[in-house]
C-alpha positions in Angstrom: 22.0 -12.9 30.4 24.0 -10.0 29.8 27.8 -8.5 28.9 29.6 -5.3 28.9 28.7 -2.9 31.0 27.8 -3.5 34.0 25.6 -0.8 34.6 23.4 2.0 33.6 24.6 5.3 35.0 23.4 5.0 39.2 21.7 1.4 38.1 23.1 -2.1 38.0 22.2 -3.8 35.2 21.3 -6.7 37.9 18.8 -4.2 39.8 17.5 -3.1 36.3 17.3 -6.8 35.2 14.9 -7.3 38.4 13.0 -4.4 37.8 12.2 -5.7 34.6 11.1 -8.8 35.8 8.9 -7.6 38.3 7.8 -5.4 34.8 7.4 -8.5 32.9 5.1 -10.4 35.7 2.6 -7.0 35.6 2.6 -7.3 31.9 2.9 -10.1 30.0 0.3 -12.5 29.7 1.4 -15.8 31.4 -0.7 -17.8 29.3 -0.2 -16.8 25.9 3.3 -14.5 25.4 5.8 -15.7 23.5 9.5 -14.9 23.5 9.9 -12.4 20.8 7.0 -10.6 23.0 9.1 -10.7 25.6 12.4 -9.5 24.3 10.9 -6.5 23.0 9.6 -5.6 25.8 12.9 -6.0 27.2 15.0 -4.0 24.0 11.8 -1.0 25.1 13.0 -1.0 29.0 16.4 -1.1 29.2 16.7 1.5 25.5 14.4 4.0 28.4 17.1 3.0 31.1 19.9 3.8 29.1 18.6 7.7 28.1 17.7 8.4 31.4 21.7 7.5 32.0 22.7 10.6 33.4 26.8 9.2 32.9 27.2 7.7 29.4 30.2 6.0 28.5 32.4 6.7 25.6 31.5 5.7 21.9 33.3 2.1 22.4 31.0 0.5 24.9 29.2 -2.6 24.3 25.9 -4.3 26.1 24.8 -7.5 25.5 21.8 -9.4 26.6 20.3 -12.8 25.4 16.3 -14.0 27.1 16.2 -17.4 26.9 12.9 -19.9 27.9 10.2 -21.4 26.6 7.2 -19.7 24.2 3.7 -20.1 25.5 2.6 -23.7 24.5 6.1 -24.8 22.8 7.7 -28.1 22.8 11.3 -26.3 22.7 13.3 -23.6 23.7 15.1 -20.4 22.0 17.1 -17.7 23.1 16.9 -13.4 21.9 18.7 -10.9 21.9 19.4 -7.1 21.7 23.0 -5.1 22.4 24.5 -2.0 21.7 27.6 -2.2 19.5 30.4 1.0 19.6 27.3 2.8 21.7 25.0 2.1 18.9 21.5 0.6 19.6 21.7 -2.9 16.8 17.4 -3.2 16.2 15.3 -5.0 16.4 16.4 -7.7 18.3 17.5 -11.4 17.0 16.8 -14.5 16.9 20.0 -16.4 18.0 18.9 -19.5 18.7 15.6 -21.0 16.7 13.7 -23.6 18.2 15.3 -27.1 16.4 19.4 -25.4 16.2 22.2 -26.6 18.8 24.3 -24.2 18.7 26.6 -23.0 21.5 26.3 -18.9 22.6 29.0 -17.1 24.6 29.7 -13.5 24.4 31.6 -10.8 26.4 35.3 -11.8 26.3 35.2 -14.6 23.9 39.1 -15.1 22.7 39.2 -18.5 24.8 36.4 -20.0 23.9 36.5 -19.0 20.4 39.5 -20.4 19.2 38.7 -23.6 21.1 35.0 -24.0 19.2 36.0 -22.0 16.2 39.9 -22.6 15.4 41.0 -19.0 16.0 40.5 -15.8 17.6 38.2 -14.1 15.7 40.4 -11.3 15.3 41.9 -12.9 12.9 39.5 -13.5 10.4 38.7 -9.5 10.9 42.4 -9.0 10.2 43.5 -11.1 7.4 39.5 -11.3 5.7 39.7 -15.0 5.9 36.1 -16.6 4.8 34.5 -17.6 7.7 32.5 -20.4 5.8 35.4 -21.9 4.9 36.7 -22.0 8.6 33.2 -23.5 9.9 34.8 -26.7 8.7 37.7 -26.6 11.8 34.5 -26.1 14.5 34.4 -28.1 17.3 30.7 -30.0 17.6 31.0 -30.5 21.6 26.9 -30.1 21.9 23.5 -31.5 20.6 20.8 -31.0 20.6 19.6 -34.4 22.4 22.3 -34.6 24.9 21.3 -35.4 28.9 21.0 -31.7 31.0 23.9 -32.7 32.8 25.9 -32.7 29.7 24.5 -29.0 28.8 26.1 -28.0 32.7 29.3 -29.6 32.4 29.9 -28.3 29.5 28.7 -24.7 30.3 30.9 -25.2 33.7 33.1 -25.9 31.5 33.7 -23.5 29.1 33.6 -20.6 31.6 35.9 -22.3 33.5 38.7 -22.4 30.8 38.1 -18.8 30.3 38.7 -17.8 33.4 41.8 -19.3 34.0 42.8 -17.9 30.1 42.8 -14.4 31.2 44.5 -15.4 34.5 47.6 -16.5 32.8 47.3 -13.3 30.5 48.8 -10.4 30.8 46.9 -7.7 32.9 44.2 -7.7 34.9 41.8 -10.9 35.7 39.3 -10.0 33.8 36.5 -13.3 34.1 37.2 -14.5 37.5 35.1 -14.9 40.7 32.3 -17.9 41.6 30.3 -19.2 38.4 26.4 -18.7 39.2 24.8 -21.5 37.0 21.4 -22.7 36.4 19.0 -24.3 33.6 15.6 -23.6 31.9 14.0 -27.0 31.3 10.9 -27.1 29.7 8.8 -28.4 33.0 11.2 -27.7 35.5 11.1 -24.0 34.2 14.2 -21.9 35.6 16.5 -23.5 38.8 19.5 -22.1 39.9 22.4 -25.7 39.7 25.2 -23.3 41.5 24.6 -20.1 43.1 26.8 -17.8 45.0 25.6 -16.3 48.1 26.5 -12.9 50.0 26.7 -14.7 53.0 26.9 -17.9 54.7 23.9 -20.9 54.3 22.7 -20.2 57.6 21.8 -16.3 57.3 20.0 -17.8 53.9 17.9 -19.9 55.3 15.2 -19.3 53.2 16.9 -20.5 50.4 16.5 -23.8 49.2 19.2 -26.1 47.2 17.2 -26.5 43.8 19.9 -28.9 42.8 19.2 -31.2 45.1 15.6 -31.5 44.8 
């Protein structure tokens, strides 16, 4: 999953991610890999593509990329992240969701979800120099590590939909909009699409499978 910059030069991050997937299938040992190994491979790949870009954005551009799943043989999932912040790569990759934690992670346009789950906009914390630890008592605990997968799907859908509606009513462009793709990553089922938009109707996508009904 990614947020921020949508392209490196003339290449979209979506296409770069698909190219990365092909490289990972060739380079990573499926019988012994770790998510940290995959994340480190990914950041080197994107840093290489970033340097090759013909057009460099201004110094305020940002980019966030998350990699989630299960290291080989692990019982619990984990999430790793790397990013560009104000035009600078943040190294090394960060473990943002350890195996036993149960936090909600979000990025991109964070205002709406932050206000709901944290009790205030992060800009307020920075502007007023508030104590983040004291503000933690106002956090809304909507997630639990043992919650059903369907509840997690519904919660993610709700948070994204809320963000889209938040920006729809704000003055200016709808910077968060469109259909929402949803997928799950579970230990035994692996990666499964729950909802996925298509460029064409289902009649022209006969090779596609509706994983949600399997």
